BAMAR-179436 format. One record per residue (C-alpha): residue number from 1; residue in one letter; chain; x, y, z. Coordinates in steps of 0.02 Angstrom, whole numbers. Layout:
num = NUM, residu = A, chaine = A, px = X, py = Y, pz = Z
...
//
This chain:
num = 1, residu = M, chaine = A, px = 0, py = 0, pz = 0
num = 2, residu = K, chaine = A, px = 69, py = 169, pz = -50
num = 3, residu = P, chaine = A, px = 67, py = 319, pz = 70
num = 4, residu = A, chaine = A, px = -59, py = 403, pz = -44
num = 5, residu = V, chaine = A, px = -182, py = 262, pz = -11
num = 6, residu = L, chaine = A, px = -161, py = 289, pz = 176
num = 7, residu = A, chaine = A, px = -197, py = 474, pz = 153
num = 8, residu = F, chaine = A, px = -354, py = 429, pz = 54
num = 9, residu = A, chaine = A, px = -409, py = 313, pz = 195
num = 10, residu = L, chaine = A, px = -385, py = 451, pz = 323
num = 11, residu = A, chaine = A, px = -486, py = 570, pz = 216
num = 12, residu = G, chaine = A, px = -625, py = 442, pz = 201
num = 13, residu = A, chaine = A, px = -662, py = 455, pz = 386
num = 14, residu = F, chaine = A, px = -713, py = 635, pz = 358
num = 15, residu = G, chaine = A, px = -830, py = 605, pz = 213
num = 16, residu = G, chaine = A, px = -693, py = 632, pz = 84
num = 17, residu = S, chaine = A, px = -612, py = 790, pz = 151
num = 18, residu = I, chaine = A, px = -497, py = 840, pz = 292
num = 19, residu = P, chaine = A, px = -562, py = 983, pz = 400
num = 20, residu = S, chaine = A, px = -499, py = 1157, pz = 363
num = 21, residu = F, chaine = A, px = -363, py = 1232, pz = 472
num = 22, residu = A, chaine = A, px = -453, py = 1399, pz = 472
num = 23, residu = M, chaine = A, px = -484, py = 1471, pz = 645
num = 24, residu = E, chaine = A, px = -569, py = 1626, pz = 706
num = 25, residu = N, chaine = A, px = -454, py = 1756, pz = 779
num = 26, residu = G, chaine = A, px = -448, py = 1771, pz = 967
num = 27, residu = E, chaine = A, px = -454, py = 1650, pz = 1112
num = 28, residu = H, chaine = A, px = -606, py = 1548, pz = 1158
num = 29, residu = G, chaine = A, px = -567, py = 1576, pz = 1342
num = 30, residu = G, chaine = A, px = -425, py = 1569, pz = 1465
num = 31, residu = Q, chaine = A, px = -487, py = 1429, pz = 1577
num = 32, residu = L, chaine = A, px = -399, py = 1260, pz = 1589
num = 33, residu = F, chaine = A, px = -491, py = 1096, pz = 1609
num = 34, residu = H, chaine = A, px = -451, py = 912, pz = 1623
num = 35, residu = V, chaine = A, px = -540, py = 747, pz = 1591
num = 36, residu = V, chaine = A, px = -484, py = 570, pz = 1634
num = 37, residu = R, chaine = A, px = -577, py = 420, pz = 1561
num = 38, residu = A, chaine = A, px = -545, py = 233, pz = 1576
num = 39, residu = E, chaine = A, px = -626, py = 71, pz = 1518
num = 40, residu = L, chaine = A, px = -571, py = -91, pz = 1600
num = 41, residu = D, chaine = A, px = -644, py = -260, pz = 1553
num = 42, residu = A, chaine = A, px = -616, py = -446, pz = 1564
num = 43, residu = T, chaine = A, px = -678, py = -610, pz = 1492
num = 44, residu = D, chaine = A, px = -638, py = -795, pz = 1502
num = 45, residu = T, chaine = A, px = -606, py = -867, pz = 1328
num = 46, residu = Q, chaine = A, px = -658, py = -1042, pz = 1384
num = 47, residu = W, chaine = A, px = -840, py = -999, pz = 1350
num = 48, residu = L, chaine = A, px = -788, py = -998, pz = 1166
num = 49, residu = D, chaine = A, px = -714, py = -1174, pz = 1182
num = 50, residu = R, chaine = A, px = -542, py = -1096, pz = 1174
num = 51, residu = N, chaine = A, px = -403, py = -1125, pz = 1299
num = 52, residu = D, chaine = A, px = -321, py = -954, pz = 1291
num = 53, residu = G, chaine = A, px = -361, py = -910, pz = 1471
num = 54, residu = A, chaine = A, px = -425, py = -748, pz = 1544
num = 55, residu = L, chaine = A, px = -419, py = -591, pz = 1437
num = 56, residu = F, chaine = A, px = -405, py = -418, pz = 1514
num = 57, residu = T, chaine = A, px = -407, py = -258, pz = 1412
num = 58, residu = W, chaine = A, px = -392, py = -74, pz = 1453
num = 59, residu = D, chaine = A, px = -420, py = 89, pz = 1359
num = 60, residu = A, chaine = A, px = -382, py = 248, pz = 1454
num = 61, residu = S, chaine = A, px = -358, py = 429, pz = 1404
num = 62, residu = A, chaine = A, px = -335, py = 599, pz = 1484
num = 63, residu = W, chaine = A, px = -322, py = 777, pz = 1421
num = 64, residu = Y, chaine = A, px = -277, py = 943, pz = 1500
num = 65, residu = G, chaine = A, px = -294, py = 1114, pz = 1422
num = 66, residu = G, chaine = A, px = -413, py = 1245, pz = 1356
num = 67, residu = D, chaine = A, px = -536, py = 1261, pz = 1213
num = 68, residu = R, chaine = A, px = -400, py = 1279, pz = 1082
num = 69, residu = E, chaine = A, px = -248, py = 1181, pz = 1141
num = 70, residu = K, chaine = A, px = -234, py = 1022, pz = 1244
num = 71, residu = L, chaine = A, px = -111, py = 889, pz = 1296
num = 72, residu = W, chaine = A, px = -184, py = 716, pz = 1261
num = 73, residu = L, chaine = A, px = -120, py = 557, pz = 1344
num = 74, residu = R, chaine = A, px = -184, py = 385, pz = 1301
num = 75, residu = S, chaine = A, px = -146, py = 203, pz = 1339
num = 76, residu = E, chaine = A, px = -226, py = 41, pz = 1280
num = 77, residu = G, chaine = A, px = -181, py = -142, pz = 1281
num = 78, residu = E, chaine = A, px = -226, py = -319, pz = 1329
num = 79, residu = I, chaine = A, px = -166, py = -456, pz = 1444
num = 80, residu = L, chaine = A, px = -200, py = -637, pz = 1395
num = 81, residu = A, chaine = A, px = -171, py = -780, pz = 1517
num = 82, residu = G, chaine = A, px = -60, py = -668, pz = 1624
num = 83, residu = D, chaine = A, px = 51, py = -610, pz = 1480
num = 84, residu = I, chaine = A, px = 46, py = -434, pz = 1408
num = 85, residu = E, chaine = A, px = 4, py = -459, pz = 1223
num = 86, residu = Q, chaine = A, px = -15, py = -276, pz = 1177
num = 87, residu = A, chaine = A, px = 24, py = -112, pz = 1266
num = 88, residu = E, chaine = A, px = 41, py = 61, pz = 1191
num = 89, residu = F, chaine = A, px = 54, py = 239, pz = 1256
num = 90, residu = W, chaine = A, px = 17, py = 401, pz = 1162
num = 91, residu = A, chaine = A, px = 67, py = 580, pz = 1203
num = 92, residu = L, chaine = A, px = -9, py = 708, pz = 1083
num = 93, residu = Y, chaine = A, px = -22, py = 896, pz = 1062
num = 94, residu = S, chaine = A, px = -202, py = 933, pz = 1011
num = 95, residu = R, chaine = A, px = -260, py = 1095, pz = 931
num = 96, residu = N, chaine = A, px = -438, py = 1141, pz = 883
num = 97, residu = I, chaine = A, px = -444, py = 1182, pz = 697
num = 98, residu = A, chaine = A, px = -630, py = 1180, pz = 659
num = 99, residu = E, chaine = A, px = -794, py = 1155, pz = 749
num = 100, residu = F, chaine = A, px = -788, py = 982, pz = 831
num = 101, residu = W, chaine = A, px = -616, py = 941, pz = 757
num = 102, residu = D, chaine = A, px = -440, py = 937, pz = 830
num = 103, residu = F, chaine = A, px = -276, py = 913, pz = 739
num = 104, residu = Q, chaine = A, px = -156, py = 804, pz = 838
num = 105, residu = A, chaine = A, px = 31, py = 768, pz = 829
num = 106, residu = G, chaine = A, px = 152, py = 683, pz = 945
num = 107, residu = L, chaine = A, px = 224, py = 514, pz = 992
num = 108, residu = R, chaine = A, px = 161, py = 337, pz = 1015
num = 109, residu = Y, chaine = A, px = 264, py = 204, pz = 1101
num = 110, residu = D, chaine = A, px = 223, py = 18, pz = 1093
num = 111, residu = F, chaine = A, px = 290, py = -84, pz = 1239
num = 112, residu = E, chaine = A, px = 217, py = -245, pz = 1169
num = 113, residu = P, chaine = A, px = 237, py = -324, pz = 1046
num = 114, residu = G, chaine = A, px = 418, py = -265, pz = 1043
num = 115, residu = N, chaine = A, px = 477, py = -92, pz = 1095
num = 116, residu = T, chaine = A, px = 444, py = 30, pz = 954
num = 117, residu = A, chaine = A, px = 424, py = 219, pz = 948
num = 118, residu = Y, chaine = A, px = 315, py = 307, pz = 818
num = 119, residu = L, chaine = A, px = 283, py = 483, pz = 759
num = 120, residu = A, chaine = A, px = 95, py = 509, pz = 759
num = 121, residu = I, chaine = A, px = -12, py = 634, pz = 665
num = 122, residu = G, chaine = A, px = -199, py = 640, pz = 638
num = 123, residu = F, chaine = A, px = -370, py = 707, pz = 681
num = 124, residu = E, chaine = A, px = -496, py = 678, pz = 820
num = 125, residu = G, chaine = A, px = -674, py = 739, pz = 817
num = 126, residu = L, chaine = A, px = -857, py = 719, pz = 781
num = 127, residu = A, chaine = A, px = -903, py = 665, pz = 604
num = 128, residu = T, chaine = A, px = -1072, py = 677, pz = 519
num = 129, residu = Y, chaine = A, px = -1216, py = 600, pz = 618
num = 130, residu = F, chaine = A, px = -1115, py = 617, pz = 780
num = 131, residu = F, chaine = A, px = -989, py = 479, pz = 747
num = 132, residu = E, chaine = A, px = -841, py = 500, pz = 862
num = 133, residu = T, chaine = A, px = -692, py = 481, pz = 746
num = 134, residu = G, chaine = A, px = -506, py = 458, pz = 762
num = 135, residu = A, chaine = A, px = -394, py = 450, pz = 609
num = 136, residu = H, chaine = A, px = -206, py = 440, pz = 635
num = 137, residu = A, chaine = A, px = -52, py = 397, pz = 533
num = 138, residu = F, chaine = A, px = 110, py = 332, pz = 608
num = 139, residu = V, chaine = A, px = 292, py = 320, pz = 555
num = 140, residu = S, chaine = A, px = 394, py = 200, pz = 661
num = 141, residu = E, chaine = A, px = 577, py = 220, pz = 709
num = 142, residu = N, chaine = A, px = 610, py = 86, pz = 577
num = 143, residu = G, chaine = A, px = 523, py = 186, pz = 440
num = 144, residu = D, chaine = A, px = 364, py = 81, pz = 434
num = 145, residu = I, chaine = A, px = 207, py = 180, pz = 390
num = 146, residu = S, chaine = A, px = 37, py = 133, pz = 459
num = 147, residu = A, chaine = A, px = -133, py = 209, pz = 495
num = 148, residu = R, chaine = A, px = -278, py = 180, pz = 612
num = 149, residu = L, chaine = A, px = -460, py = 230, pz = 588
num = 150, residu = A, chaine = A, px = -583, py = 218, pz = 733
num = 151, residu = Q, chaine = A, px = -766, py = 267, pz = 747
num = 152, residu = S, chaine = A, px = -905, py = 246, pz = 875
num = 153, residu = I, chaine = A, px = -1077, py = 318, pz = 909
num = 154, residu = D, chaine = A, px = -1190, py = 321, pz = 1063
num = 155, residu = I, chaine = A, px = -1369, py = 262, pz = 1037
num = 156, residu = L, chaine = A, px = -1483, py = 301, pz = 1184
num = 157, residu = I, chaine = A, px = -1604, py = 158, pz = 1223
num = 158, residu = T, chaine = A, px = -1656, py = 249, pz = 1382
num = 159, residu = Q, chaine = A, px = -1577, py = 395, pz = 1473
num = 160, residu = R, chaine = A, px = -1463, py = 273, pz = 1565
num = 161, residu = L, chaine = A, px = -1451, py = 122, pz = 1449
num = 162, residu = I, chaine = A, px = -1338, py = 158, pz = 1299
num = 163, residu = A, chaine = A, px = -1282, py = 50, pz = 1153
num = 164, residu = E, chaine = A, px = -1116, py = 99, pz = 1072
num = 165, residu = P, chaine = A, px = -1067, py = 16, pz = 907
num = 166, residu = H, chaine = A, px = -881, py = 39, pz = 876
num = 167, residu = A, chaine = A, px = -755, py = -6, pz = 742
num = 168, residu = E, chaine = A, px = -567, py = 5, pz = 718
num = 169, residu = L, chaine = A, px = -463, py = -30, pz = 562
num = 170, residu = N, chaine = A, px = -273, py = -40, pz = 550
num = 171, residu = L, chaine = A, px = -178, py = -20, pz = 386
num = 172, residu = Y, chaine = A, px = 6, py = -40, pz = 339
num = 173, residu = A, chaine = A, px = 101, py = 30, pz = 191
num = 174, residu = G, chaine = A, px = 216, py = -121, pz = 185
num = 175, residu = D, chaine = A, px = 254, py = -289, pz = 267
num = 176, residu = V, chaine = A, px = 316, py = -283, pz = 447
num = 177, residu = P, chaine = A, px = 378, py = -461, pz = 480
num = 178, residu = E, chaine = A, px = 425, py = -429, pz = 662
num = 179, residu = L, chaine = A, px = 242, py = -386, pz = 698
num = 180, residu = G, chaine = A, px = 172, py = -525, pz = 590
num = 181, residu = V, chaine = A, px = 76, py = -404, pz = 478
num = 182, residu = G, chaine = A, px = 69, py = -384, pz = 290
num = 183, residu = A, chaine = A, px = 42, py = -234, pz = 177
num = 184, residu = G, chaine = A, px = -134, py = -166, pz = 162
num = 185, residu = A, chaine = A, px = -279, py = -177, pz = 284
num = 186, residu = S, chaine = A, px = -208, py = -287, pz = 422
num = 187, residu = D, chaine = A, px = -350, py = -309, pz = 547
num = 188, residu = I, chaine = A, px = -522, py = -248, pz = 596
num = 189, residu = E, chaine = A, px = -615, py = -243, pz = 760
num = 190, residu = L, chaine = A, px = -805, py = -226, pz = 768
num = 191, residu = G, chaine = A, px = -899, py = -215, pz = 930
num = 192, residu = L, chaine = A, px = -1060, py = -173, pz = 1017
num = 193, residu = Q, chaine = A, px = -1044, py = -106, pz = 1193
num = 194, residu = T, chaine = A, px = -1201, py = -93, pz = 1299
num = 195, residu = R, chaine = A, px = -1180, py = 6, pz = 1460
num = 196, residu = Y, chaine = A, px = -1291, py = 62, pz = 1602
num = 197, residu = E, chaine = A, px = -1245, py = 232, pz = 1672
num = 198, residu = I, chaine = A, px = -1276, py = 222, pz = 1859
num = 199, residu = T, chaine = A, px = -1207, py = 398, pz = 1851
num = 200, residu = R, chaine = A, px = -1129, py = 483, pz = 1700
num = 201, residu = Q, chaine = A, px = -958, py = 449, pz = 1777
num = 202, residu = F, chaine = A, px = -986, py = 266, pz = 1824
num = 203, residu = A, chaine = A, px = -1056, py = 136, pz = 1703
num = 204, residu = P, chaine = A, px = -1037, py = -54, pz = 1696
num = 205, residu = Y, chaine = A, px = -1049, py = -129, pz = 1522
num = 206, residu = L, chaine = A, px = -1050, py = -284, pz = 1413
num = 207, residu = D, chaine = A, px = -948, py = -274, pz = 1253
num = 208, residu = L, chaine = A, px = -969, py = -402, pz = 1113
num = 209, residu = V, chaine = A, px = -811, py = -390, pz = 1007
num = 210, residu = Y, chaine = A, px = -768, py = -472, pz = 841
num = 211, residu = E, chaine = A, px = -586, py = -462, pz = 785
num = 212, residu = R, chaine = A, px = -515, py = -524, pz = 619
num = 213, residu = A, chaine = A, px = -348, py = -516, pz = 531
num = 214, residu = L, chaine = A, px = -364, py = -465, pz = 349
num = 215, residu = G, chaine = A, px = -271, py = -495, pz = 185
num = 216, residu = E, chaine = A, px = -89, py = -544, pz = 199
num = 217, residu = T, chaine = A, px = -95, py = -531, pz = 388
num = 218, residu = A, chaine = A, px = -230, py = -666, pz = 396
num = 219, residu = G, chaine = A, px = -120, py = -779, pz = 289
num = 220, residu = I, chaine = A, px = 28, py = -750, pz = 405
num = 221, residu = A, chaine = A, px = -80, py = -795, pz = 556
num = 222, residu = R, chaine = A, px = -141, py = -956, pz = 476
num = 223, residu = A, chaine = A, px = 37, py = -1005, pz = 426
num = 224, residu = A, chaine = A, px = 91, py = -984, pz = 607
num = 225, residu = G, chaine = A, px = -51, py = -1097, pz = 664
num = 226, residu = G, chaine = A, px = -158, py = -957, pz = 732
num = 227, residu = D, chaine = A, px = -341, py = -914, pz = 708
num = 228, residu = P, chaine = A, px = -366, py = -754, pz = 607
num = 229, residu = E, chaine = A, px = -530, py = -713, pz = 694
num = 230, residu = S, chaine = A, px = -603, py = -712, pz = 869
num = 231, residu = V, chaine = A, px = -762, py = -664, pz = 961
num = 232, residu = T, chaine = A, px = -764, py = -613, pz = 1144
num = 233, residu = L, chaine = A, px = -898, py = -552, pz = 1265
num = 234, residu = R, chaine = A, px = -818, py = -436, pz = 1392
num = 235, residu = L, chaine = A, px = -883, py = -374, pz = 1559
num = 236, residu = G, chaine = A, px = -813, py = -205, pz = 1601
num = 237, residu = L, chaine = A, px = -825, py = -38, pz = 1689
num = 238, residu = R, chaine = A, px = -814, py = 138, pz = 1618
num = 239, residu = V, chaine = A, px = -766, py = 282, pz = 1733
num = 240, residu = W, chaine = A, px = -722, py = 463, pz = 1701
num = 241, residu = F, chaine = A, px = -692, py = 620, pz = 1800
//
């Protein structure tokens, strides 16, 4: 996959166009705010007749700043049968560039698999029909180019019961043998999280997640004796303050 294709994929998340960098003159306000959010969940893969053991995942983020500029921190990963399978940390400068849209740039560091640093650049915001959207491109310290597209939307069943479909797609410009991924779309995750907000800041949830390796990456997984797809039902807790 050529870098131009990655750029096209990033643009697709915004309905075919990247938001304008135009900003009104003047500050939106001098106040500083902060938000911390975390989702922690777990499942036992034995209910799927698999013997992989317990699976724990986390997805946490925090930001500090004003209406125009913020510092974003983020971490996500998973632990399977007591071993850390994936762990990454992001530190991004975020600047508001249009209504509901921020431009972001900074660093991402993957602790597992391997220890790899990336330059990160992308956009975070609210797409048409209130889809929360993240679209980021990465260049690793080894020169590998990749991209990640993520979208989700809240659907209110009641004022407290909320269904959240979510999707994430990873793409690579070339083969990365040390990660076991091939060029092109490497994997997709589709999920439906249903949560009950006891308060807005405290909500238990069930998350039905389907994950599948795609294209060359699926072939690499099969050749290594792995299963290119999985389904898990996760019990978790969302908190923010």
